[in-house]
C-alpha positions in Angstrom: 16.9 -42.1 31.5 18.2 -44.7 28.9 20.9 -43.9 26.3 18.2 -44.0 23.6 16.1 -41.5 25.5 19.0 -39.1 26.0 19.9 -39.3 22.3 16.3 -38.6 21.3 16.1 -35.6 23.7 19.3 -34.2 22.3 18.0 -34.6 18.7 14.9 -32.7 19.6 16.8 -29.9 21.3 19.2 -29.5 18.4 16.6 -29.3 15.7 17.0 -25.9 14.1 14.1 -23.5 13.9 13.2 -23.0 10.2 13.8 -19.6 8.8 10.6 -17.7 8.0 9.7 -17.6 4.3 9.1 -13.9 4.8 9.2 -11.3 7.6 5.5 -11.0 7.0 4.9 -14.7 7.1 1.8 -15.5 9.2 0.5 -12.0 9.4 -2.7 -12.5 7.3 -3.5 -15.7 9.1 -3.0 -14.1 12.6 -5.3 -11.3 11.7 -7.9 -13.6 10.2 -7.8 -15.7 13.3 -8.1 -12.7 15.6 -11.1 -11.4 13.7 -12.7 -14.8 13.1 -12.8 -14.4 9.3 -11.6 -16.6 6.5 -9.3 -14.2 4.8 -8.4 -10.5 5.0 -8.5 -10.4 1.2 -12.2 -11.4 1.1 -14.5 -8.4 0.6 -17.3 -10.3 2.4 -15.4 -10.2 5.6 -15.8 -6.5 5.8 -19.6 -6.5 5.5 -20.0 -7.9 9.0 -16.6 -7.2 10.6 -16.6 -7.3 14.4 -13.4 -6.6 16.2 -13.5 -8.1 19.7 -12.6 -5.7 22.5 -9.5 -7.7 23.5 -8.1 -7.7 20.0 -5.3 -5.2 19.2 -4.7 -5.6 15.4 -1.6 -3.4 15.4 0.0 -5.4 18.2 -0.9 -8.7 16.6 0.9 -7.7 13.4 3.9 -6.3 15.2 4.4 -9.4 17.4 4.1 -11.7 14.4 6.7 -9.8 12.5 9.0 -9.4 15.5 9.0 -13.2 15.9 10.0 -13.6 12.3 12.6 -10.9 12.7 14.2 -12.8 15.5 13.9 -16.3 13.9 15.5 -15.0 10.7 18.2 -13.1 12.6 17.3 -10.0 10.6 19.5 -7.7 12.8 22.6 -9.6 11.6 21.7 -8.9 8.0 20.7 -5.2 8.3 23.6 -4.1 6.0 23.3 -6.7 3.3 21.3 -4.2 1.2 21.9 -0.5 1.1 18.4 0.1 -0.4 16.2 -0.4 2.6 14.4 2.8 3.6 16.0 4.8 0.8 14.4 8.1 0.0 14.4 8.4 -3.8 12.1 8.8 -6.8 11.6 5.9 -9.1 9.6 7.2 -12.1 10.4 4.5 -14.6 7.8 1.9 -15.4 7.9 -1.2 -17.5 5.8 -1.3 -20.7 4.1 -4.5 -19.5 3.2 -3.1 -16.1 -0.2 -1.3 -16.5 -1.8 -1.8 -13.1 -3.7 1.4 -12.2 -1.8 1.6 -8.9 1.6 1.4 -10.5 0.7 3.8 -13.3 -0.5 6.5 -10.8 2.4 5.9 -8.4 5.0 6.4 -11.2 3.0 9.4 -12.6 3.4 11.0 -9.2 7.1 10.2 -9.0 7.6 11.5 -12.5 5.8 14.8 -11.7 7.8 15.2 -8.5 11.1 14.6 -10.3 10.2 17.1 -13.0 9.3 19.7 -10.4 12.5 19.1 -8.4 10.5 17.9 -5.4 12.5 16.0 -2.8 9.8 15.7 -0.2 8.2 12.8 -2.0 9.6 9.2 -2.6 8.2 6.0 -4.0 8.9 2.3 -3.9 10.7 2.5 -0.6 12.2 -1.0 0.1 11.6 -2.3 3.6 13.0 -5.8 3.9 15.5 -6.6 1.2 18.1 -9.1 2.3 17.1 -9.2 6.0 16.3 -12.9 6.0 18.4 -15.2 3.8 16.3 -16.8 1.1 13.2 -15.0 2.0 10.9 -13.5 -0.6 11.0 -9.9 0.7 13.2 -8.2 -1.9 10.2 -6.6 -3.7 8.4 -5.4 -0.6 8.1 -1.7 -0.6 6.1 1.2 0.5 4.2 2.8 -2.4 4.6 6.4 -1.6 6.1 8.6 1.2 6.1 12.3 1.9 8.3 14.2 4.2 5.8 16.6 6.0 8.3 18.4 8.2 11.3 17.9 10.4 11.2 14.3 11.6 7.6 14.0 10.3 6.7 11.6 7.5 3.6 10.1 5.8 3.7 6.6 4.5 1.1 5.7 1.9 -0.4 2.4 0.6 -1.9 3.2 -2.7 -5.0 1.3 -3.9 -7.2 1.8 -7.0 -9.3 -1.4 -7.4 -7.3 -4.3 -6.0 -7.6 -6.1 -2.7 -9.7 -4.6 0.2 -9.4 -1.8 2.7 -8.6 -4.4 5.4 -5.9 -6.0 3.4 -4.4 -2.6 2.5 -4.4 -1.7 6.2 -2.8 -4.9 7.3 -0.1 -4.5 4.6 0.7 -1.0 5.7 0.8 -1.8 9.4 3.2 -4.7 8.5 5.6 -2.2 6.9 5.2 0.1 9.9 6.2 -2.8 12.1 9.3 -3.4 10.0 10.1 0.3 10.4 9.8 0.1 14.2 12.1 -2.9 14.3 14.6 -1.4 11.9 14.9 1.8 13.8 16.0 0.0 17.0 19.4 -0.8 15.3 19.6 1.1 12.0 21.8 0.0 9.2 25.1 1.7 8.6 23.5 4.0 5.9 21.4 5.5 8.7 18.4 6.4 6.5 16.7 9.6 7.6 13.3 7.9 7.6 14.4 5.6 10.4 15.1 8.7 12.6 11.5 10.0 12.2 9.7 11.0 15.3 6.2 11.0 13.8 4.8 8.8 11.0 1.3 9.0 9.6 0.1 5.8 8.0 -2.4 6.3 5.2 -4.3 4.0 2.9 -5.0 6.2 -0.2 -7.7 5.0 -2.6 -10.7 6.3 -4.6 -14.0 6.7 -2.8 -15.4 3.7 -4.6 -12.8 1.5 -3.0 -14.4 2.2 0.4 -18.0 2.9 -0.7 -19.8 -0.3 0.3 -18.1 -0.8 3.7 -18.6 0.8 7.1 -14.9 1.4 8.1 -15.4 3.8 11.1 -14.7 1.1 13.8 -11.8 -0.5 11.9 -10.1 2.8 11.3 -10.6 3.9 14.9 -9.2 0.6 16.3 -6.2 0.7 14.0 -5.5 4.3 14.9 -5.7 3.5 18.6 -3.5 0.4 18.1 -0.7 2.2 16.3 -0.8 5.1 18.7 -0.2 2.7 21.6 2.4 0.7 19.7 4.4 3.8 18.7 4.0 5.4 22.2 5.7 2.3 23.7 8.7 3.0 21.4 8.9 6.7 21.7 7.4 7.7 18.4 4.0 9.1 17.3 2.1 6.9 14.9 -1.4 7.5 13.4 -3.6 5.7 10.9 -6.4 6.7 8.6 -8.1 5.9 5.3 -7.7 8.8 2.8 -9.6 9.4 -0.5 -8.1 10.2 -3.8 -9.7 13.0 -5.8 -11.6 12.0 -8.9 -9.0 13.6 -11.2 -6.5 10.9 -10.2 -8.8 7.9 -10.6 -9.5 8.2 -14.3 -7.9 6.2 -17.1 -6.3 9.4 -18.5 -4.3 11.2 -15.8 -3.7 14.9 -15.9 -0.3 16.4 -16.7 2.5 16.4 -14.1 1.7 19.7 -12.4 -2.0 18.8 -12.1 -1.1 15.4 -10.8 0.6 17.1 -7.9 -2.2 19.5 -7.4 -4.7 16.6 -7.3 -2.6 14.8 -4.8 -2.8 17.8 -2.5 -6.6 17.6 -2.7 -6.8 14.2 -1.1 -9.2 14.1 1.9 -9.9 12.0 4.9 -12.5 9.3 4.5 -13.9 10.1 8.0 -13.6 13.6 9.4 -13.2 14.5 13.0 
């Protein structure tokens, strides 16, 4: 090999791998490709959604994020923020933020805080500071409930934005980050990372789901997360849940009735 060839080869070998722009970078594209659809955010994709037998959506999401995790050296940055996986209530809301999801989420947090409830948390950060320069600082799980010893429920709240598929992909992305973080927890050792069972729930009004047949999607996602969790020694489940009508109106009930309404949420598909 000539000197020029050697120099060229060395230059190629030494080219650094670019840091991911986000730990969730490429997830939507990977799912769209796997399903043969244009975009997980398009409502039209759900009208004729066909999941090939060989496709495991949960595994696809996890593997994409795990590759970003490694490329961004997220393990080395696990202690840069002490906020990731915190379990607190954040009831405050900016006057300019009037999205229905945020208004309801903060109403739930406020009602929990007023009632002295510590089993609920909201805006749980999942990726702050893990990849230098990445845009993950605001990524957070909308709501969480501690259901029992080592048993948690993590909720993606939707009212009228996005689609059930996008909400599911987003939630499974956060679950993947949880699985990766629990392998080598930060020094703060958040209790959530020690959970043995986590139920993943998209929570939305019935109208959010109404025009779609989501049976197959829900079943495949549930089977996928069960397998993914089982490989790592934890129990995971997935389902679409329905908000009661009292929590989908423009005028929300008072705090005590917000919590009562929250307890009336139901499964989209029973059995």
